C-alpha positions as CSV (number, residue, x, y, z in Angstrom):
1,X,84.8,-19.9,-50.5
2,X,86.1,-16.5,-49.3
3,X,89.6,-15.6,-49.0
4,X,91.4,-12.7,-47.1
5,X,94.1,-10.6,-49.3
6,X,97.2,-9.4,-47.3
7,X,99.0,-6.1,-47.8
8,X,102.3,-5.1,-46.4
9,X,103.4,-1.7,-46.8
10,X,106.8,0.1,-46.0
11,X,109.6,-0.8,-44.1
12,X,107.7,-1.9,-40.9
13,X,104.7,-3.5,-42.8
14,X,106.8,-5.9,-44.9
15,X,108.8,-7.2,-41.9
16,X,105.9,-7.9,-40.1
17,X,104.6,-9.3,-43.4
18,X,107.6,-11.3,-43.7
19,X,107.5,-12.8,-39.8
20,X,103.7,-13.3,-40.5
21,X,104.1,-15.6,-43.7
22,X,107.1,-17.3,-41.9
23,X,104.5,-18.5,-39.2
24,X,101.5,-19.4,-41.8
25,X,104.3,-21.8,-43.5
26,X,104.7,-23.4,-40.6
27,X,101.5,-24.1,-39.5
28,X,100.2,-24.6,-43.0
29,X,99.4,-28.0,-43.0
30,X,97.3,-28.3,-40.0
31,X,94.8,-25.9,-41.2
32,X,91.2,-26.6,-42.2
33,X,91.1,-23.9,-45.2
34,X,94.1,-24.0,-46.7
35,X,92.5,-21.5,-49.5
36,X,91.6,-18.6,-47.2
37,X,95.2,-17.0,-47.6
38,X,96.9,-19.0,-50.4
39,X,96.4,-20.0,-53.6
40,X,96.5,-23.6,-54.6
41,X,97.8,-24.7,-57.8
42,X,98.4,-28.6,-57.7
43,X,100.6,-29.4,-54.8
44,X,101.8,-25.9,-54.3
45,X,100.4,-22.7,-52.2
46,X,101.4,-19.3,-53.0
47,X,100.2,-16.0,-50.4
48,X,97.3,-14.0,-51.4
49,X,99.7,-11.1,-50.7
50,X,101.2,-7.5,-51.5
51,X,104.4,-6.4,-50.3
52,X,104.7,-2.6,-51.1
53,X,107.8,-0.4,-50.2
54,X,109.2,2.6,-52.2
55,X,112.4,1.1,-52.4
56,X,113.3,-2.8,-52.6
57,X,115.7,-2.9,-49.6
58,X,113.5,-4.6,-47.7
59,X,111.5,-6.4,-50.7
60,X,115.2,-8.1,-51.6
61,X,115.1,-9.4,-47.9
62,X,111.5,-11.1,-48.0
63,X,112.2,-12.3,-51.7
64,X,115.5,-14.3,-50.1
65,X,113.0,-16.5,-48.0
66,X,112.8,-19.6,-50.7
67,X,110.5,-21.5,-48.5
68,X,107.2,-19.6,-48.8
69,X,106.2,-19.5,-52.6
70,X,105.8,-16.0,-53.4
71,X,104.7,-14.9,-56.8
72,X,106.4,-12.0,-58.7
73,X,103.3,-9.9,-58.6
74,X,103.4,-9.9,-54.8
75,X,106.4,-7.5,-54.8
76,X,105.7,-3.8,-55.6
77,X,108.7,-1.5,-54.8
78,X,110.3,1.5,-56.4
79,X,114.1,3.2,-56.5
80,X,113.9,5.5,-53.8
81,X,112.6,5.8,-50.1
82,X,110.0,8.1,-49.1
83,X,113.0,9.8,-46.5
84,X,110.2,9.8,-43.6
85,X,108.2,12.5,-45.4
86,X,104.3,11.6,-46.0
87,X,104.0,14.1,-49.1
88,X,106.6,11.9,-51.0
89,X,104.7,8.6,-50.3
90,X,101.4,10.0,-51.4
91,X,102.3,13.1,-54.0
92,X,105.3,11.9,-55.8
93,X,106.9,9.0,-55.4
94,X,103.6,6.8,-54.5
95,X,101.8,7.8,-57.7
96,X,104.4,6.7,-59.8
97,X,104.0,3.0,-58.6
98,X,100.4,2.7,-57.3
99,X,98.5,1.8,-60.4
100,X,100.9,-1.0,-61.0
101,X,100.5,-2.1,-57.4
102,X,96.4,-2.1,-57.7
103,X,96.9,-4.1,-60.7
104,X,99.2,-6.8,-58.8
105,X,96.1,-6.5,-56.2
106,X,93.4,-7.2,-59.3
107,X,95.4,-10.1,-60.7
108,X,95.4,-11.9,-57.6
109,X,92.1,-11.5,-56.3
110,X,90.7,-12.4,-59.7
111,X,91.5,-15.7,-58.7
112,X,89.4,-15.6,-55.9
113,X,86.2,-17.3,-55.0
114,X,85.0,-13.9,-53.2
115,X,87.4,-11.7,-51.6
116,X,86.4,-11.4,-47.6
117,X,88.7,-8.5,-46.3
118,X,92.0,-6.6,-46.8
119,X,94.6,-7.4,-43.9
120,X,97.0,-4.4,-43.4
121,X,100.5,-4.2,-41.5
122,X,101.8,-1.0,-41.7
123,X,103.7,1.9,-39.6
124,X,101.6,5.3,-39.2
125,X,105.2,7.4,-38.7
126,X,107.2,6.6,-42.0
127,X,106.8,8.0,-44.9
128,X,105.8,5.3,-46.6
129,X,103.5,3.6,-44.3
130,X,101.8,6.7,-43.4
131,X,101.5,8.3,-47.5
132,X,101.5,5.6,-49.8
133,X,99.2,3.8,-47.3
134,X,97.1,6.6,-47.4
135,X,96.9,6.8,-51.5
136,X,96.9,2.9,-51.5
137,X,93.8,2.8,-49.4
138,X,91.8,5.5,-51.1
139,X,92.3,3.9,-54.3
140,X,91.1,0.5,-53.1
141,X,88.5,2.4,-51.2
142,X,87.4,3.5,-54.6
143,X,87.2,-0.2,-56.1
144,X,86.2,-2.4,-53.3
145,X,84.0,0.1,-51.1
146,X,82.9,-0.7,-47.4
147,X,81.8,-4.6,-48.5
148,X,85.5,-5.6,-48.7
149,X,86.7,-5.4,-45.2
150,X,90.1,-3.7,-44.1
151,X,91.5,-4.5,-41.4
152,X,94.8,-2.9,-39.6
153,X,97.5,-4.0,-37.7
154,X,99.1,-0.6,-37.4
155,X,102.2,0.9,-35.7
156,X,101.8,4.1,-34.0
157,X,104.1,6.7,-32.4
158,X,105.1,5.9,-29.3
159,X,104.4,8.5,-26.4
160,X,108.3,8.6,-25.6
161,X,110.5,6.9,-27.7
162,X,110.6,7.5,-31.7
163,X,113.9,7.6,-34.1
164,X,111.6,9.8,-36.8
165,X,111.5,13.3,-35.8
166,X,108.2,13.7,-38.5
167,X,107.1,10.5,-37.4
168,X,104.4,13.1,-35.0
169,X,103.9,14.7,-39.3
170,X,103.1,11.8,-40.7
171,X,100.9,10.0,-37.8
172,X,98.8,13.4,-37.9
173,X,98.4,13.1,-41.8
174,X,97.2,9.2,-41.4
175,X,94.4,9.6,-38.8
176,X,92.0,10.6,-41.4
177,X,92.7,7.9,-43.1
178,X,92.7,5.2,-40.1
179,X,89.1,6.5,-39.5
180,X,87.3,6.8,-43.3
181,X,89.1,3.5,-44.8
182,X,89.5,1.3,-42.5
183,X,87.1,-1.0,-40.4
184,X,89.1,-2.0,-37.4
185,X,92.8,-0.9,-36.2
186,X,94.7,-2.8,-34.1
187,X,97.2,-0.6,-32.3
188,X,100.8,-1.3,-31.0
189,X,103.6,1.0,-30.4
190,X,107.4,-0.1,-30.1
191,X,108.1,0.9,-26.7
192,X,105.1,-1.1,-25.3
193,X,105.8,-3.9,-27.0
194,X,109.2,-3.8,-26.1
195,X,108.0,-3.5,-22.2
196,X,105.8,-6.1,-22.6
197,X,108.6,-8.5,-24.0
198,X,110.8,-7.5,-21.2
199,X,107.9,-8.1,-18.4
200,X,107.5,-11.7,-20.0
201,X,110.9,-12.4,-21.2
202,X,114.7,-12.6,-19.8
203,X,116.1,-11.5,-22.7
204,X,120.1,-9.6,-22.8
205,X,118.1,-7.8,-25.8
206,X,115.5,-7.3,-28.1
207,X,115.3,-6.3,-31.5
208,X,112.4,-5.3,-34.5
209,X,112.4,-9.6,-35.5
210,X,110.8,-9.9,-31.4
211,X,108.4,-6.8,-32.0
212,X,107.6,-8.2,-35.5
213,X,106.7,-11.7,-34.2
214,X,104.1,-10.4,-31.3
215,X,102.4,-8.6,-33.9
216,X,102.3,-11.8,-36.4
217,X,101.6,-14.0,-33.4
218,X,98.1,-11.6,-33.0
219,X,97.7,-11.7,-36.9
220,X,97.6,-15.9,-36.7
221,X,95.2,-16.2,-33.8
222,X,92.8,-13.6,-35.7
223,X,93.1,-15.3,-39.3
224,X,93.3,-18.5,-37.6
225,X,89.6,-18.3,-36.6
226,X,88.8,-18.9,-40.0
227,X,91.7,-21.3,-41.7
228,X,91.4,-24.0,-38.1
229,X,88.0,-23.4,-37.2
230,X,86.5,-22.7,-40.6
231,X,84.1,-19.9,-39.0
232,X,83.6,-16.9,-40.4
233,X,85.8,-14.0,-38.9
234,X,84.3,-11.0,-41.0
235,X,82.1,-9.9,-38.0
236,X,84.7,-10.1,-35.2
237,X,85.8,-6.5,-34.8
238,X,83.0,-4.9,-36.2
239,X,80.7,-6.1,-33.3
240,X,83.7,-4.2,-31.6
241,X,82.4,-0.9,-32.6
242,X,79.3,0.5,-30.7
243,X,80.4,3.4,-33.3
244,X,81.4,3.3,-36.3
245,X,84.6,5.2,-36.5
246,X,85.4,4.1,-32.7
247,X,87.3,1.2,-34.1
248,X,90.7,1.4,-32.9
249,X,91.3,-1.9,-30.9
250,X,94.6,-2.2,-27.9
251,X,95.9,-5.6,-27.8
252,X,97.5,-7.8,-25.0
253,X,99.4,-10.9,-25.7
254,X,100.7,-13.6,-24.0
255,X,102.1,-16.1,-22.8
256,X,105.5,-16.0,-23.9
257,X,108.1,-17.8,-22.8
258,X,111.8,-18.9,-23.8
259,X,112.9,-22.4,-24.7
260,X,115.2,-23.0,-21.8
261,X,113.2,-22.2,-18.9
262,X,113.0,-25.3,-17.2
263,X,110.4,-24.1,-14.7
264,X,107.9,-22.3,-16.8
265,X,104.3,-23.7,-16.2
266,X,101.4,-23.4,-18.0
267,X,98.6,-21.1,-16.5
268,X,95.2,-22.7,-15.5
269,X,91.5,-20.8,-16.8
270,X,91.7,-18.4,-14.2
271,X,95.8,-17.4,-14.0
272,X,96.0,-17.1,-17.3
273,X,92.8,-14.3,-17.7
274,X,93.8,-12.9,-15.0
275,X,97.6,-12.4,-16.4
276,X,96.5,-11.3,-19.9
277,X,94.3,-8.7,-18.9
278,X,97.1,-6.9,-16.7
279,X,97.8,-3.1,-18.0
280,X,101.4,-4.1,-18.1
281,X,100.7,-6.3,-21.1
282,X,99.3,-3.7,-23.3
283,X,100.8,-3.5,-26.6
284,X,99.5,0.1,-26.9
285,X,99.9,2.4,-23.3
286,X,97.2,4.1,-22.7
287,X,97.0,5.7,-19.1
288,X,95.2,3.8,-15.9
289,X,91.7,3.2,-15.1
290,X,90.4,1.9,-18.9
291,X,86.5,2.0,-19.3
292,X,86.0,-0.5,-22.3
293,X,83.4,0.0,-24.9
294,X,83.7,-3.7,-25.8
295,X,86.3,-6.6,-25.2
296,X,86.9,-9.7,-26.8
297,X,89.5,-12.9,-25.3
298,X,90.3,-14.4,-28.4
299,X,92.5,-17.6,-27.0
300,X,94.6,-20.1,-28.9
301,X,94.8,-23.8,-28.1
302,X,94.5,-27.2,-30.0
303,X,91.9,-28.5,-27.2
304,X,88.1,-27.2,-27.9
305,X,87.1,-25.6,-24.6
306,X,83.5,-24.3,-25.6
307,X,83.1,-23.1,-21.6
308,X,86.7,-21.2,-21.8
309,X,86.3,-18.1,-19.3
310,X,82.2,-18.0,-19.4
311,X,82.3,-17.6,-15.8
312,X,85.5,-16.0,-15.2
313,X,85.3,-13.4,-12.5
314,X,88.1,-11.1,-13.9
315,X,86.0,-10.5,-17.4
316,X,82.8,-10.0,-15.3
317,X,84.3,-7.2,-13.2
318,X,86.1,-5.0,-16.3
319,X,84.6,-1.5,-16.5
320,X,82.2,-1.6,-19.6
321,X,80.5,1.4,-20.5
322,X,77.2,-0.7,-22.1
323,X,77.4,-3.1,-19.6
324,X,78.2,-6.2,-21.6
325,X,80.0,-9.1,-21.3
326,X,83.4,-9.8,-23.5
327,X,82.9,-12.1,-26.2
328,X,85.4,-15.3,-26.2
329,X,86.7,-16.9,-29.2
330,X,88.9,-19.9,-29.2
331,X,91.3,-20.5,-32.3
332,X,91.9,-24.7,-32.3
333,X,95.5,-24.9,-33.3
334,X,98.7,-25.7,-32.0
335,X,100.9,-22.7,-31.1
336,X,103.9,-22.2,-33.1
337,X,106.7,-19.8,-32.9
338,X,109.3,-18.7,-35.8
339,X,112.0,-17.1,-33.4
340,X,113.9,-20.7,-32.0
341,X,114.5,-19.5,-28.7
342,X,110.7,-18.9,-27.9
343,X,108.8,-21.9,-26.5
344,X,105.5,-23.2,-28.2
345,X,103.2,-22.9,-25.2
346,X,100.1,-25.1,-25.3
347,X,97.7,-21.8,-24.6
348,X,98.2,-18.7,-25.9
349,X,95.8,-15.5,-26.5
350,X,95.2,-12.1,-27.2
351,X,93.0,-9.5,-25.2
352,X,91.2,-6.9,-27.5
353,X,90.0,-3.6,-25.9
354,X,88.1,-0.7,-27.6
355,X,89.4,1.0,-24.8
356,X,87.7,4.5,-24.1
357,X,90.9,5.6,-22.4
358,X,92.7,6.1,-26.2
359,X,91.4,9.1,-26.6
360,X,94.5,10.5,-24.0
361,X,97.1,9.3,-26.6
362,X,94.8,10.8,-29.4
363,X,95.3,14.1,-27.0
364,X,99.2,13.8,-26.8
365,X,99.7,13.4,-30.5
366,X,97.5,16.5,-30.6
367,X,99.8,18.7,-28.2
368,X,102.7,17.0,-29.7
369,X,102.0,18.0,-33.4
370,X,100.8,21.4,-32.6
371,X,104.1,22.1,-30.4
372,X,106.2,21.2,-34.1
373,X,104.3,23.1,-36.1
374,X,103.7,26.4,-34.0
375,X,107.5,27.1,-35.6
376,X,106.8,25.8,-39.0
377,X,109.2,23.2,-38.7
378,X,110.1,20.8,-41.4
379,X,106.7,22.2,-43.3
380,X,108.9,22.8,-46.1
381,X,109.3,18.6,-46.2
382,X,105.8,18.7,-47.3
383,X,105.1,21.9,-49.2
384,X,108.1,21.0,-51.8
385,X,106.7,17.5,-52.6
386,X,103.0,18.9,-53.1
387,X,101.1,18.9,-50.1
388,X,98.9,22.0,-49.6
389,X,99.9,23.3,-46.3
390,X,96.3,23.7,-45.5
391,X,96.3,20.2,-45.1
392,X,98.2,20.5,-41.9
393,X,95.1,22.3,-40.2
394,X,92.6,19.7,-42.0
395,X,94.6,16.8,-40.7
396,X,94.7,18.5,-37.2
397,X,90.6,19.2,-37.1
398,X,90.5,14.9,-38.1
399,X,91.8,14.1,-34.8
400,X,89.7,16.8,-32.7
401,X,86.8,15.1,-34.5
402,X,88.0,12.2,-33.1
403,X,89.0,13.2,-29.8
404,X,85.6,14.3,-29.6
405,X,84.2,11.6,-30.4
406,X,85.2,10.3,-27.4
407,X,84.2,12.6,-24.8
408,X,80.9,12.4,-26.6
409,X,80.2,9.0,-24.8
410,X,77.9,8.8,-21.7
411,X,79.7,10.7,-19.0
412,X,82.4,11.8,-20.2
413,X,80.7,15.4,-20.9
414,X,80.2,14.9,-17.2
415,X,83.9,14.6,-16.4
416,X,86.1,15.5,-18.7
417,X,89.1,14.3,-16.9
418,X,87.6,11.1,-16.2
419,X,90.4,8.9,-18.5
420,X,93.0,10.2,-16.6
421,X,95.1,9.3,-13.7
422,X,97.1,11.4,-11.7
423,X,100.4,10.9,-13.0
424,X,99.6,10.3,-16.5
425,X,102.2,11.7,-18.2
């Protein structure tokens, strides 16, 4: 029996993990494969997970939740944070604890029949999320190779909103990691998630708990294919990749409703699919006029429906490069919520798009990096931690190579501006 192992890195990754395991705990009694993400011992179930951060503040927040029966080797932390510097997570502070983290993972993996995949949450804007993720993933790649899938659910820098001035550098250094060590990257940014929540809900304020819940719901639907359906989800993302390194997916999620919205109504099939594929629901925003390399609709409801969306015109009319039809999967379970003001809808869904228009965001990241690096701003923060200055140009080259891969898709060379709307930025 195969199992998945979850790794939550850095402050954002750890808090997403905290929300996710609270959700898993509510869902546990309904699952059919209880040992997919848990180690079952007698009447107890212990998460197969590692929470890793370079300081202990967020980790202790997770440990206060006594409803989830974490083991001691599920927590890895140091005493000093990365100060938003990638190099501290990779070259100095991270190296002090990485071997211990690998040992914690090994101890838990040895209890499994077969390791299926790593499910990883992190933010590449932060020092730990970028730097320590790079270090840990490179070591995991050596120990487990490509046979064990590494599927990331990762927060990328927002196009306009940021609370970390070094986020552009950190993200730039992380691009090579996301290309080499992951088989899939599901992308989010905080600005887009705030907008989606505002679009769906009438809240007085939105905080990180709402954002973390949003990411947790999507991960739960994905792992739910195995936990509720007993379906092999190992190829779910790989089948969305016509080219190996073009594995960056943009999700859209809906429908969310407040529990005190007494006028709420469930959408029928056609309304739901049309709603879920709206641009406003993208959790990582790109310009208009998307062209899809591939798409997948993953919807979640208790009642089984083998024909859901098969002949829906909205899905059939999506613009795909290779003229294939969207794939459709159902997670056969109820919809649970952790945040008490959110209603538990009968039907929710995630629309995953391998969207070629994402190249515009990579181009924007490169332009932001060039602007800052041209003045050598904050370079000293990195070189004093052991990073060679030549790695700045290497990171930039890796991003440029990724851009070129998208531009080489059929038709792009003929129209270099095909992905951009007139009022892109």
